[in-house]
N, CA and C atoms as an extended XYZ file, in Angstrom:
594
Properties=species:S:1:pos:R:3:atomname:S:1:resname:S:1:resid:I:1 pbc="F F F"
N        26.285      -24.602      -11.471 N   MET     1
C        26.782      -25.982      -11.361 CA  MET     1
C        26.610      -26.463       -9.928 C   MET     1
N        26.086      -27.681       -9.707 N   PRO     2
C        25.886      -28.165       -8.350 CA  PRO     2
C        27.202      -28.432       -7.670 C   PRO     2
N        27.216      -28.316       -6.354 N   ARG     3
C        28.427      -28.563       -5.602 CA  ARG     3
C        28.325      -29.928       -4.957 C   ARG     3
N        29.136      -30.899       -5.462 N   ASP     4
C        29.101      -32.244       -4.905 CA  ASP     4
C        29.787      -32.291       -3.555 C   ASP     4
N        30.614      -31.316       -3.258 N   LYS     5
C        31.205      -31.212       -1.939 CA  LYS     5
C        31.436      -29.750       -1.634 C   LYS     5
N        31.620      -29.463       -0.369 N   VAL     6
C        31.724      -28.092        0.067 CA  VAL     6
C        33.173      -27.760        0.345 C   VAL     6
N        33.510      -26.489        0.634 N   PRO     7
C        34.883      -26.128        0.891 CA  PRO     7
C        35.510      -26.953        2.000 C   PRO     7
N        36.857      -27.101        1.920 N   ASP     8
C        37.576      -27.996        2.805 CA  ASP     8
C        37.371      -27.679        4.287 C   ASP     8
N        37.149      -26.406        4.643 N   HIS     9
C        37.068      -26.035        6.044 CA  HIS     9
C        35.737      -26.416        6.675 C   HIS     9
N        34.740      -26.760        5.878 N   GLU    10
C        33.440      -27.116        6.444 CA  GLU    10
C        33.448      -28.580        6.860 C   GLU    10
N        32.985      -28.870        8.059 N   THR    11
C        33.057      -30.206        8.628 CA  THR    11
C        31.658      -30.769        8.861 C   THR    11
N        31.609      -32.051        9.251 N   ALA    12
C        30.326      -32.672        9.584 CA  ALA    12
C        29.682      -31.956       10.769 C   ALA    12
N        30.497      -31.526       11.725 N   MET    13
C        29.959      -30.799       12.876 CA  MET    13
C        29.380      -29.451       12.451 C   MET    13
N        30.038      -28.788       11.496 N   ASP    14
C        29.489      -27.533       10.957 CA  ASP    14
C        28.110      -27.770       10.359 C   ASP    14
N        27.968      -28.893        9.661 N   LEU    15
C        26.694      -29.236        9.029 CA  LEU    15
C        25.595      -29.424       10.065 C   LEU    15
N        25.916      -30.147       11.149 N   VAL    16
C        24.930      -30.374       12.206 CA  VAL    16
C        24.511      -29.050       12.843 C   VAL    16
N        25.486      -28.195       13.115 N   GLU    17
C        25.170      -26.910       13.743 CA  GLU    17
C        24.349      -26.029       12.800 C   GLU    17
N        24.644      -26.101       11.516 N   LYS    18
C        23.885      -25.319       10.540 CA  LYS    18
C        22.430      -25.796       10.496 C   LYS    18
N        22.240      -27.115       10.519 N   GLY    19
C        20.887      -27.664       10.531 CA  GLY    19
C        20.126      -27.301       11.791 C   GLY    19
N        20.848      -27.173       12.923 N   TRP    20
C        20.217      -26.816       14.194 CA  TRP    20
C        19.495      -25.482       14.089 C   TRP    20
N        20.041      -24.569       13.291 N   SER    21
C        19.450      -23.235       13.174 CA  SER    21
C        18.073      -23.263       12.505 C   SER    21
N        17.730      -24.385       11.852 N   ALA    22
C        16.407      -24.501       11.223 CA  ALA    22
C        15.337      -24.941       12.211 C   ALA    22
N        15.750      -25.354       13.403 N   LEU    23
C        14.813      -25.922       14.372 CA  LEU    23
C        14.160      -24.808       15.170 C   LEU    23
N        13.083      -24.281       14.621 N   ASP    24
C        12.388      -23.156       15.225 CA  ASP    24
C        10.880      -23.414       15.183 C   ASP    24
N        10.156      -22.853       16.144 N   GLY    25
C         8.714      -23.047       16.172 CA  GLY    25
C         8.336      -24.396       16.767 C   GLY    25
N         7.049      -24.708       16.732 N   ASP    26
C         6.549      -25.958       17.311 CA  ASP    26
C         6.882      -27.174       16.458 C   ASP    26
N         6.926      -26.973       15.136 N   HIS    27
C         7.220      -28.070       14.216 CA  HIS    27
C         8.309      -27.657       13.235 C   HIS    27
N         9.103      -28.644       12.815 N   THR    28
C        10.155      -28.418       11.823 CA  THR    28
C         9.875      -29.295       10.617 C   THR    28
N         9.870      -28.702        9.439 N   SER    29
C         9.563      -29.456        8.218 CA  SER    29
C        10.838      -29.807        7.462 C   SER    29
N        10.704      -30.753        6.550 N   VAL    30
C        11.813      -31.104        5.657 CA  VAL    30
C        12.261      -29.868        4.876 C   VAL    30
N        11.295      -29.084        4.414 N   GLY    31
C        11.622      -27.883        3.649 CA  GLY    31
C        12.443      -26.890        4.443 C   GLY    31
N        12.159      -26.747        5.751 N   ASP    32
C        12.925      -25.834        6.605 CA  ASP    32
C        14.401      -26.225        6.623 C   ASP    32
N        14.664      -27.516        6.790 N   ILE    33
C        16.043      -27.993        6.887 CA  ILE    33
C        16.749      -27.885        5.538 C   ILE    33
N        16.058      -28.258        4.464 N   VAL    34
C        16.644      -28.167        3.126 CA  VAL    34
C        17.037      -26.730        2.812 C   VAL    34
N        16.151      -25.791        3.100 N   ASP    35
C        16.432      -24.389        2.799 CA  ASP    35
C        17.587      -23.854        3.629 C   ASP    35
N        17.717      -24.329        4.858 N   THR    36
C        18.808      -23.870        5.726 CA  THR    36
C        20.156      -24.401        5.252 C   THR    36
N        20.189      -25.668        4.857 N   LEU    37
C        21.447      -26.263        4.403 CA  LEU    37
C        21.853      -25.745        3.023 C   LEU    37
N        20.889      -25.321        2.233 N   GLY    38
C        21.191      -24.838        0.889 CA  GLY    38
C        20.868      -25.911       -0.137 C   GLY    38
N        19.991      -25.578       -1.082 N   ARG    39
C        19.522      -26.582       -2.040 CA  ARG    39
C        20.559      -26.946       -3.089 C   ARG    39
N        21.734      -26.280       -3.084 N   ALA    40
C        22.784      -26.633       -4.043 CA  ALA    40
C        23.822      -27.569       -3.431 C   ALA    40
N        23.733      -27.806       -2.126 N   ASN    41
C        24.683      -28.691       -1.453 CA  ASN    41
C        24.059      -30.074       -1.274 C   ASN    41
N        24.327      -30.959       -2.218 N   PHE    42
C        23.634      -32.242       -2.225 CA  PHE    42
C        24.146      -33.212       -1.168 C   PHE    42
N        25.450      -33.306       -0.963 N   ALA    43
C        25.985      -34.266        0.007 CA  ALA    43
C        25.442      -34.017        1.411 C   ALA    43
N        25.411      -32.764        1.908 N   PRO    44
C        24.808      -32.542        3.228 CA  PRO    44
C        23.338      -32.954        3.298 C   PRO    44
N        22.629      -32.809        2.177 N   LEU    45
C        21.213      -33.180        2.153 CA  LEU    45
C        21.022      -34.695        2.124 C   LEU    45
N        22.106      -35.437        1.916 N   LEU    46
C        22.087      -36.892        2.068 CA  LEU    46
C        22.467      -37.301        3.491 C   LEU    46
N        23.391      -36.551        4.092 N   ILE    47
C        23.928      -36.937        5.397 CA  ILE    47
C        22.859      -36.905        6.488 C   ILE    47
N        22.084      -35.838        6.548 N   LEU    48
C        21.136      -35.700        7.656 CA  LEU    48
C        20.038      -36.775        7.657 C   LEU    48
N        19.381      -37.060        6.513 N   PRO    49
C        18.391      -38.150        6.572 CA  PRO    49
C        19.030      -39.508        6.844 C   PRO    49
N        20.283      -39.691        6.372 N   ALA    50
C        20.963      -40.961        6.641 CA  ALA    50
C        21.267      -41.108        8.124 C   ALA    50
N        21.755      -40.025        8.762 N   LEU    51
C        21.994      -40.069       10.207 CA  LEU    51
C        20.697      -40.283       10.976 C   LEU    51
N        19.621      -39.667       10.484 N   ALA    52
C        18.328      -39.808       11.158 CA  ALA    52
C        17.876      -41.258       11.187 C   ALA    52
N        18.262      -42.026       10.187 N   LEU    53
C        17.867      -43.436       10.121 CA  LEU    53
C        18.559      -44.276       11.184 C   LEU    53
N        19.656      -43.759       11.744 N   VAL    54
C        20.376      -44.477       12.791 CA  VAL    54
C        19.952      -43.976       14.165 C   VAL    54
N        19.096      -42.973       14.188 N   SER    55
C        18.655      -42.344       15.437 CA  SER    55
C        17.329      -42.945       15.904 C   SER    55
N        16.856      -42.554       17.092 N   PRO    56
C        15.545      -43.037       17.573 CA  PRO    56
C        14.384      -42.667       16.657 C   PRO    56
N        14.551      -41.664       15.796 N   LEU    57
C        13.476      -41.291       14.878 CA  LEU    57
C        13.129      -42.413       13.908 C   LEU    57
N        14.049      -43.351       13.706 N   SER    58
C        13.794      -44.439       12.756 CA  SER    58
C        12.624      -45.311       13.193 C   SER    58
N        12.235      -45.200       14.480 N   GLY    59
C        11.100      -45.978       14.970 CA  GLY    59
C         9.755      -45.341       14.682 C   GLY    59
N         9.743      -44.110       14.191 N   VAL    60
C         8.484      -43.433       13.864 CA  VAL    60
C         7.889      -44.072       12.610 C   VAL    60
N         6.629      -44.524       12.637 N   PRO    61
C         6.035      -45.163       11.456 CA  PRO    61
C         6.103      -44.252       10.226 C   PRO    61
N         6.586      -44.802        9.136 N   GLY    62
C         6.670      -44.058        7.886 CA  GLY    62
C         7.929      -43.220        7.744 C   GLY    62
N         8.696      -43.058        8.847 N   PHE    63
C         9.879      -42.197        8.794 CA  PHE    63
C        10.953      -42.775        7.882 C   PHE    63
N        11.152      -44.089        7.950 N   THR    64
C        12.152      -44.734        7.089 CA  THR    64
C        11.805      -44.541        5.619 C   THR    64
N        10.534      -44.690        5.283 N   THR    65
C        10.099      -44.491        3.894 CA  THR    65
C        10.356      -43.059        3.446 C   THR    65
N        10.030      -42.092        4.296 N   LEU    66
C        10.247      -40.687        3.952 CA  LEU    66
C        11.726      -40.410        3.713 C   LEU    66
N        12.583      -40.882        4.618 N   CYS    67
C        14.023      -40.667        4.452 CA  CYS    67
C        14.540      -41.337        3.176 C   CYS    67
N        14.031      -42.549        2.900 N   GLY    68
C        14.443      -43.244        1.682 CA  GLY    68
C        14.063      -42.470        0.436 C   GLY    68
N        12.865      -41.898        0.420 N   LEU    69
C        12.420      -41.120       -0.735 CA  LEU    69
C        13.235      -39.832       -0.886 C   LEU    69
N        13.562      -39.194        0.240 N   ILE    70
C        14.401      -37.989        0.182 CA  ILE    70
C        15.776      -38.338       -0.371 C   ILE    70
N        16.381      -39.408        0.152 N   ILE    71
C        17.712      -39.831       -0.301 CA  ILE    71
C        17.687      -40.173       -1.787 C   ILE    71
N        16.635      -40.857       -2.231 N   THR    72
C        16.499      -41.195       -3.651 CA  THR    72
C        16.408      -39.934       -4.506 C   THR    72
N        15.580      -38.980       -4.081 N   ALA    73
C        15.404      -37.737       -4.847 CA  ALA    73
C        16.694      -36.931       -4.911 C   ALA    73
N        17.397      -36.830       -3.771 N   VAL    74
C        18.650      -36.070       -3.742 CA  VAL    74
C        19.699      -36.745       -4.625 C   VAL    74
N        19.832      -38.065       -4.495 N   SER    75
C        20.846      -38.793       -5.267 CA  SER    75
C        20.599      -38.690       -6.760 C   SER    75
N        19.338      -38.844       -7.156 N   LEU    76
C        18.999      -38.785       -8.580 CA  LEU    76
C        19.353      -37.421       -9.168 C   LEU    76
N        19.018      -36.357       -8.449 N   GLN    77
C        19.299      -35.015       -8.955 CA  GLN    77
C        20.788      -34.671       -8.870 C   GLN    77
N        21.475      -35.264       -7.888 N   GLN    78
C        22.924      -35.085       -7.800 CA  GLN    78
C        23.608      -35.722       -9.006 C   GLN    78
N        23.158      -36.916       -9.366 N   MET    79
C        23.731      -37.601      -10.527 CA  MET    79
C        23.431      -36.856      -11.823 C   MET    79
N        22.258      -36.228      -11.873 N   ALA    80
C        21.865      -35.463      -13.064 CA  ALA    80
C        22.564      -34.105      -13.125 C   ALA    80
N        23.339      -33.788      -12.086 N   HIS    81
C        24.116      -32.535      -12.046 CA  HIS    81
C        23.212      -31.311      -12.045 C   HIS    81
N        22.089      -31.412      -11.347 N   ARG    82
C        21.195      -30.256      -11.241 CA  ARG    82
C        21.848      -29.170      -10.398 C   ARG    82
N        21.474      -27.931      -10.671 N   SER    83
C        22.060      -26.804       -9.947 CA  SER    83
C        21.453      -26.629       -8.560 C   SER    83
N        20.220      -27.100       -8.356 N   SER    84
C        19.599      -27.019       -7.031 CA  SER    84
C        18.563      -28.128       -6.898 C   SER    84
N        18.267      -28.463       -5.645 N   LEU    85
C        17.374      -29.586       -5.360 CA  LEU    85
C        15.913      -29.175       -5.463 C   LEU    85
N        15.117      -30.026       -6.089 N   TRP    86
C        13.664      -29.863       -6.107 CA  TRP    86
C        13.047      -31.033       -5.366 C   TRP    86
N        12.116      -30.733       -4.470 N   LEU    87
C        11.333      -31.763       -3.788 CA  LEU    87
C         9.858      -31.426       -3.948 C   LEU    87
N         8.997      -32.431       -4.078 N   PRO    88
C         7.557      -32.159       -4.170 CA  PRO    88
C         7.042      -31.507       -2.893 C   PRO    88
N         5.941      -30.772       -3.017 N   LYS    89
C         5.403      -30.017       -1.877 CA  LYS    89
C         5.091      -30.903       -0.683 C   LYS    89
N         4.533      -32.092       -0.933 N   TRP    90
C         4.164      -32.961        0.186 CA  TRP    90
C         5.399      -33.419        0.962 C   TRP    90
N         6.519      -33.599        0.259 N   MET    91
C         7.741      -34.035        0.924 CA  MET    91
C         8.342      -32.884        1.733 C   MET    91
N         8.333      -31.679        1.168 N   ARG    92
C         8.839      -30.505        1.883 CA  ARG    92
C         7.980      -30.198        3.116 C   ARG    92
N         6.690      -30.514        3.018 N   ALA    93
C         5.775      -30.190        4.116 CA  ALA    93
C         5.830      -31.204        5.259 C   ALA    93
N         6.402      -32.383        5.037 N   ALA    94
C         6.480      -33.399        6.097 CA  ALA    94
C         7.226      -32.819        7.298 C   ALA    94
N         6.687      -33.032        8.502 N   HIS    95
C         7.285      -32.382        9.658 CA  HIS    95
C         7.163      -33.251       10.909 C   HIS    95
N         7.977      -32.891       11.901 N   LEU    96
C         7.931      -33.498       13.224 CA  LEU    96
C         7.957      -32.384       14.256 C   LEU    96
N         7.608      -32.730       15.496 N   ARG    97
C         7.694      -31.743       16.568 CA  ARG    97
C         9.152      -31.314       16.743 C   ARG    97
N         9.367      -30.011       16.831 N   THR    98
C        10.731      -29.476       16.907 CA  THR    98
C        11.480      -30.007       18.115 C   THR    98
N        10.804      -30.152       19.243 N   GLU    99
C        11.475      -30.632       20.450 CA  GLU    99
C        12.029      -32.037       20.246 C   GLU    99
N        11.281      -32.857       19.543 N   ARG   100
C        11.748      -34.222       19.269 CA  ARG   100
C        12.955      -34.198       18.343 C   ARG   100
N        12.910      -33.341       17.324 N   VAL   101
C        14.028      -33.237       16.387 CA  VAL   101
C        15.272      -32.697       17.100 C   VAL   101
N        15.084      -31.750       18.031 N   ARG   102
C        16.224      -31.201       18.778 CA  ARG   102
C        16.933      -32.283       19.576 C   ARG   102
N        16.151      -33.182       20.191 N   ARG   103
C        16.770      -34.266       20.967 CA  ARG   103
C        17.630      -35.140       20.068 C   ARG   103
N        17.139      -35.420       18.867 N   VAL   104
C        17.900      -36.242       17.930 CA  VAL   104
C        19.133      -35.490       17.436 C   VAL   104
N        18.965      -34.195       17.190 N   TYR   105
C        20.098      -33.392       16.735 CA  TYR   105
C        21.219      -33.373       17.767 C   TYR   105
N        20.850      -33.396       19.044 N   THR   106
C        21.865      -33.474       20.090 CA  THR   106
C        22.667      -34.757       19.947 C   THR   106
N        21.978      -35.850       19.609 N   TRP   107
C        22.667      -37.129       19.375 CA  TRP   107
C        23.550      -37.065       18.133 C   TRP   107
N        23.136      -36.307       17.095 N   PHE   108
C        23.915      -36.184       15.864 CA  PHE   108
C        25.342      -35.715       16.138 C   PHE   108
N        25.522      -34.930       17.188 N   ARG   109
C        26.846      -34.361       17.455 CA  ARG   109
C        27.888      -35.440       17.746 C   ARG   109
N        27.449      -36.568       18.299 N   VAL   110
C        28.389      -37.649       18.648 CA  VAL   110
C        29.034      -38.238       17.386 C   VAL   110
N        28.250      -38.774       16.418 N   PRO   111
C        28.895      -39.296       15.205 CA  PRO   111
C        29.580      -38.204       14.389 C   PRO   111
N        29.065      -36.972       14.429 N   ALA   112
C        29.675      -35.892       13.648 CA  ALA   112
C        31.086      -35.606       14.147 C   ALA   112
N        31.269      -35.539       15.459 N   ARG   113
C        32.604      -35.291       16.023 CA  ARG   113
C        33.557      -36.426       15.671 C   ARG   113
N        33.042      -37.665       15.757 N   TRP   114
C        33.883      -38.818       15.437 CA  TRP   114
C        34.306      -38.795       13.966 C   TRP   114
N        33.363      -38.492       13.080 N   LEU   115
C        33.674      -38.433       11.652 CA  LEU   115
C        34.698      -37.352       11.353 C   LEU   115
N        34.598      -36.224       12.028 N   ASP   116
C        35.564      -35.144       11.817 CA  ASP   116
C        36.967      -35.551       12.250 C   ASP   116
N        37.050      -36.422       13.263 N   ARG   117
C        38.369      -36.874       13.732 CA  ARG   117
C        39.012      -37.869       12.772 C   ARG   117
N        38.223      -38.748       12.173 N   VAL   118
C        38.809      -39.851       11.402 CA  VAL   118
C        38.891      -39.580        9.899 C   VAL   118
N        38.187      -38.575        9.394 N   THR   119
C        38.189      -38.341        7.955 CA  THR   119
C        39.237      -37.305        7.564 C   THR   119
N        39.752      -37.474        6.351 N   ARG   120
C        40.654      -36.495        5.755 CA  ARG   120
C        40.668      -36.742        4.252 C   ARG   120
N        41.241      -35.847        3.502 N   GLN   121
C        41.238      -35.990        2.050 CA  GLN   121
C        42.238      -37.063        1.617 C   GLN   121
N        41.724      -38.066        0.912 N   ARG   122
C        42.555      -39.166        0.403 CA  ARG   122
C        41.766      -39.884       -0.688 C   ARG   122
N        42.490      -40.633       -1.545 N   LEU   123
C        41.875      -41.312       -2.693 CA  LEU   123
C        40.901      -40.372       -3.407 C   LEU   123
N        41.409      -39.203       -3.751 N   HIS   124
C        40.552      -38.124       -4.243 CA  HIS   124
C        39.805      -38.486       -5.527 C   HIS   124
N        40.361      -39.424       -6.309 N   PHE   125
C        39.720      -39.784       -7.575 CA  PHE   125
C        38.339      -40.404       -7.379 C   PHE   125
N        38.073      -40.943       -6.160 N   LEU   126
C        36.772      -41.560       -5.890 CA  LEU   126
C        35.688      -40.525       -5.558 C   LEU   126
N        36.079      -39.287       -5.333 N   VAL   127
C        35.090      -38.261       -4.970 CA  VAL   127
C        35.022      -37.152       -6.017 C   VAL   127
N        35.566      -37.411       -7.193 N   THR   128
C        35.464      -36.470       -8.308 CA  THR   128
C        34.917      -37.216       -9.521 C   THR   128
N        34.299      -36.478      -10.432 N   ARG   129
C        33.750      -37.098      -11.623 CA  ARG   129
C        34.870      -37.651      -12.500 C   ARG   129
N        34.643      -38.811      -13.139 N   PRO   130
C        33.369      -39.541      -13.219 CA  PRO   130
C        33.148      -40.565      -12.091 C   PRO   130
N        34.194      -40.876      -11.298 N   MET   131
C        34.083      -41.949      -10.317 CA  MET   131
C        33.073      -41.647       -9.212 C   MET   131
N        32.836      -40.349       -8.923 N   VAL   132
C        31.895      -40.013       -7.853 CA  VAL   132
C        30.470      -40.449       -8.195 C   VAL   132
N        30.213      -40.726       -9.467 N   LEU   133
C        28.887      -41.222       -9.850 CA  LEU   133
C        28.580      -42.572       -9.192 C   LEU   133
N        29.633      -43.336       -8.877 N   LEU   134
C        29.426      -44.659       -8.275 CA  LEU   134
C        28.827      -44.556       -6.868 C   LEU   134
N        29.420      -43.794       -5.931 N   PRO   135
C        28.761      -43.664       -4.627 CA  PRO   135
C        27.396      -42.990       -4.723 C   PRO   135
N        27.237      -42.065       -5.663 N   GLN   136
C        25.927      -41.436       -5.840 CA  GLN   136
C        24.885      -42.470       -6.266 C   GLN   136
N        25.283      -43.390       -7.152 N   LEU   137
C        24.372      -44.451       -7.604 CA  LEU   137
C        24.007      -45.378       -6.449 C   LEU   137
N        24.976      -45.712       -5.614 N   PHE   138
C        24.699      -46.604       -4.485 CA  PHE   138
C        23.785      -45.928       -3.465 C   PHE   138
N        23.953      -44.620       -3.267 N   CYS   139
C        23.020      -43.897       -2.385 CA  CYS   139
C        21.608      -43.956       -2.955 C   CYS   139
N        21.506      -43.815       -4.265 N   LEU   140
C        20.205      -43.891       -4.941 CA  LEU   140
C        19.567      -45.265       -4.738 C   LEU   140
N        20.337      -46.322       -4.935 N   ILE   141
C        19.822      -47.693       -4.789 CA  ILE   141
C        19.393      -47.955       -3.345 C   ILE   141
N        20.244      -47.564       -2.385 N   CYS   142
C        19.917      -47.794       -0.970 CA  CYS   142
C        18.668      -47.023       -0.571 C   CYS   142
N        18.546      -45.774       -1.031 N   GLY   143
C        17.363      -44.985       -0.721 CA  GLY   143
C        16.103      -45.601       -1.301 C   GLY   143
N        16.205      -46.099       -2.536 N   ALA   144
C        15.043      -46.697       -3.196 CA  ALA   144
C        14.602      -47.996       -2.522 C   ALA   144
N        15.541      -48.686       -1.881 N   LEU   145
C        15.207      -49.942       -1.208 CA  LEU   145
C        14.478      -49.732        0.117 C   LEU   145
N        14.691      -48.592        0.747 N   MET   146
C        14.210      -48.394        2.122 CA  MET   146
C        12.711      -48.570        2.321 C   MET   146
N        11.863      -48.030        1.439 N   PRO   147
C        10.427      -48.230        1.670 CA  PRO   147
C        10.020      -49.699        1.733 C   PRO   147
N        10.775      -50.575        1.051 N   PHE   148
C        10.449      -51.996        1.021 CA  PHE   148
C        11.019      -52.741        2.229 C   PHE   148
N        11.922      -52.078        2.973 N   LEU   149
C        12.584      -52.750        4.090 CA  LEU   149
C        12.145      -52.208        5.447 C   LEU   149
N        11.127      -51.349        5.448 N   GLU   150
C        10.742      -50.668        6.687 CA  GLU   150
C        10.344      -51.648        7.785 C   GLU   150
N         9.761      -52.772        7.426 N   LEU   151
C         9.291      -53.722        8.429 CA  LEU   151
C        10.346      -54.745        8.825 C   LEU   151
N        11.516      -54.703        8.185 N   ILE   152
C        12.585      -55.647        8.529 CA  ILE   152
C        13.520      -54.966        9.528 C   ILE   152
N        13.625      -55.473       10.751 N   PRO   153
C        14.401      -54.802       11.800 CA  PRO   153
C        15.853      -54.538       11.397 C   PRO   153
N        16.332      -53.368       11.740 N   PHE   154
C        17.735      -52.951       11.622 CA  PHE   154
C        18.221      -52.683       10.195 C   PHE   154
N        17.478      -53.114        9.173 N   THR   155
C        17.999      -52.934        7.807 CA  THR   155
C        18.117      -51.454        7.438 C   THR   155
N        17.125      -50.656        7.824 N   SER   156
C        17.189      -49.237        7.475 CA  SER   156
C        18.331      -48.547        8.208 C   SER   156
N        18.601      -48.945        9.443 N   SER   157
C        19.706      -48.344       10.186 CA  SER   157
C        21.048      -48.702        9.569 C   SER   157
N        21.181      -49.949        9.107 N   ILE   158
C        22.427      -50.358        8.457 CA  ILE   158
C        22.621      -49.578        7.165 C   ILE   158
N        21.549      -49.447        6.381 N   LEU   159
C        21.639      -48.652        5.151 CA  LEU   159
C        21.927      -47.189        5.476 C   LEU   159
N        21.398      -46.702        6.592 N   GLY   160
C        21.681      -45.330        7.014 CA  GLY   160
C        23.158      -45.124        7.288 C   GLY   160
N        23.802      -46.110        7.933 N   VAL   161
C        25.243      -46.040        8.184 CA  VAL   161
C        26.014      -46.017        6.867 C   VAL   161
N        25.604      -46.872        5.924 N   VAL   162
C        26.274      -46.943        4.626 CA  VAL   162
C        26.168      -45.605        3.890 C   VAL   162
N        24.963      -45.065        3.838 N   ILE   163
C        24.758      -43.799        3.118 CA  ILE   163
C        25.513      -42.672        3.813 C   ILE   163
N        25.541      -42.686        5.155 N   THR   164
C        26.306      -41.679        5.887 CA  THR   164
C        27.776      -41.730        5.492 C   THR   164
N        28.339      -42.944        5.427 N   ALA   165
C        29.743      -43.091        5.037 CA  ALA   165
C        29.982      -42.555        3.630 C   ALA   165
N        29.110      -42.910        2.700 N   LEU   166
C        29.273      -42.456        1.312 CA  LEU   166
C        29.118      -40.938        1.211 C   LEU   166
N        28.092      -40.398        1.873 N   ALA   167
C        27.816      -38.964        1.762 CA  ALA   167
C        28.881      -38.128        2.467 C   ALA   167
N        29.320      -38.569        3.659 N   VAL   168
C        30.375      -37.833        4.359 CA  VAL   168
C        31.676      -37.903        3.561 C   VAL   168
N        31.958      -39.063        2.976 N   GLY   169
C        33.148      -39.191        2.141 CA  GLY   169
C        33.136      -38.198        0.990 C   GLY   169
N        31.971      -38.062        0.327 N   MET   170
C        31.847      -37.084       -0.761 CA  MET   170
C        31.929      -35.659       -0.221 C   MET   170
N        31.372      -35.448        0.971 N   PHE   171
C        31.306      -34.111        1.569 CA  PHE   171
C        32.691      -33.579        1.925 C   PHE   171
N        33.531      -34.435        2.527 N   VAL   172
C        34.856      -33.981        2.981 CA  VAL   172
C        35.973      -34.382        2.022 C   VAL   172
N        35.643      -35.129        0.966 N   GLY   173
C        36.665      -35.536        0.000 CA  GLY   173
C        37.486      -36.732        0.440 C   GLY   173
N        36.896      -37.617        1.252 N   ASP   174
C        37.605      -38.798        1.760 CA  ASP   174
C        37.215      -40.024        0.931 C   ASP   174
N        38.045      -40.351       -0.073 N   GLY   175
C        37.764      -41.481       -0.940 CA  GLY   175
C        37.853      -42.821       -0.232 C   GLY   175
N        38.670      -42.918        0.831 N   LEU   176
C        38.760      -44.183        1.571 CA  LEU   176
C        37.446      -44.488        2.269 C   LEU   176
N        36.836      -43.482        2.872 N   LEU   177
C        35.535      -43.691        3.505 CA  LEU   177
C        34.490      -44.083        2.464 C   LEU   177
N        34.550      -43.465        1.289 N   VAL   178
C        33.646      -43.839        0.198 CA  VAL   178
C        33.864      -45.294       -0.197 C   VAL   178
N        35.122      -45.716       -0.309 N   LEU   179
C        35.433      -47.090       -0.693 CA  LEU   179
C        34.874      -48.081        0.326 C   LEU   179
N        35.044      -47.795        1.612 N   ILE   180
C        34.491      -48.666        2.656 CA  ILE   180
C        32.969      -48.730        2.532 C   ILE   180
N        32.350      -47.570        2.319 N   GLY   181
C        30.899      -47.534        2.146 CA  GLY   181
C        30.436      -48.338        0.949 C   GLY   181
N        31.194      -48.254       -0.149 N   LEU   182
C        30.835      -49.013       -1.358 CA  LEU   182
C        30.904      -50.514       -1.117 C   LEU   182
N        31.925      -50.956       -0.392 N   LEU   183
C        32.071      -52.390       -0.113 CA  LEU   183
C        30.913      -52.895        0.756 C   LEU   183
N        30.573      -52.123        1.791 N   VAL   184
C        29.461      -52.524        2.659 CA  VAL   184
C        28.142      -52.467        1.890 C   VAL   184
N        27.972      -51.420        1.062 N   ALA   185
C        26.739      -51.293        0.274 CA  ALA   185
C        26.582      -52.455       -0.696 C   ALA   185
N        27.682      -52.865       -1.317 N   THR   186
C        27.632      -54.008       -2.239 CA  THR   186
C        27.180      -55.266       -1.513 C   THR   186
N        27.739      -55.491       -0.321 N   ALA   187
C        27.343      -56.662        0.468 CA  ALA   187
C        25.876      -56.591        0.859 C   ALA   187
N        25.407      -55.376        1.252 N   MET   188
C        24.013      -55.212        1.649 CA  MET   188
C        23.058      -55.456        0.486 C   MET   188
N        23.355      -54.848       -0.668 N   VAL   189
C        22.483      -55.002       -1.841 CA  VAL   189
C        22.457      -56.453       -2.290 C   VAL   189
N        23.609      -57.116       -2.240 N   SER   190
C        23.664      -58.537       -2.611 CA  SER   190
C        22.834      -59.384       -1.660 C   SER   190
N        22.907      -59.054       -0.355 N   GLY   191
C        22.130      -59.788        0.627 CA  GLY   191
C        20.636      -59.605        0.426 C   GLY   191
N        20.223      -58.369        0.153 N   VAL   192
C        18.798      -58.106       -0.102 CA  VAL   192
C        18.339      -58.839       -1.343 C   VAL   192
N        19.177      -58.815       -2.392 N   ALA   193
C        18.823      -59.484       -3.651 CA  ALA   193
C        18.659      -60.980       -3.437 C   ALA   193
N        19.538      -61.568       -2.619 N   SER   194
C        19.429      -63.007       -2.372 CA  SER   194
C        18.157      -63.343       -1.582 C   SER   194
N        17.757      -62.422       -0.656 N   LEU   195
C        16.535      -62.649        0.106 CA  LEU   195
C        15.305      -62.600       -0.796 C   LEU   195
N        15.342      -61.666       -1.756 N   VAL   196
C        14.203      -61.497       -2.670 CA  VAL   196
C        14.066      -62.675       -3.609 C   VAL   196
N        15.183      -63.221       -4.063 N   THR   197
C        15.148      -64.273       -5.077 CA  THR   197
C        14.975      -65.666       -4.483 C   THR   197
N        15.102      -65.802       -3.156 N   THR   198
C        14.950      -67.138       -2.560 CA  THR   198
C        13.552      -67.346       -2.023 C   THR   198
């Protein structure tokens, strides 16, 4: 059975440090990080690409699209209650220079520490089935939108913040953070829809 969240003692900072251990060699691939975090832990596999979208890496051409596709794949399989994550070979093989990823990972520690300070278990019904399907669906929608928004400034970073809130909320069991993320995601999706239809 897939784990929609991890044990209570594991924090966002633990997740960042765990991902750091995958940063070895000249290049680091998506597959390296996925395997290090564990393919059965879906929420952490949403948090890192979402945080990356708020980092300087978001300026790399095609990076927003890649993160959006990863988030879409993780969310879809999380909703399907798969026991472990499957990604196509080309997605697992996508890589960046390790030194560049390390610099970004150093930045990850700032939001991770802040999230650990402000989050706690509350509104638990929003992070357990069936209600947890709602934030999972919104992560799926936001991820699917990203390839189409890559050329619109700041939109991917805003969606990255939203997905981070939803994924961290599911990860630590904080339903209030999930609720805030859902409200912002609803406003974002509505805004995008209005832009498309006008």
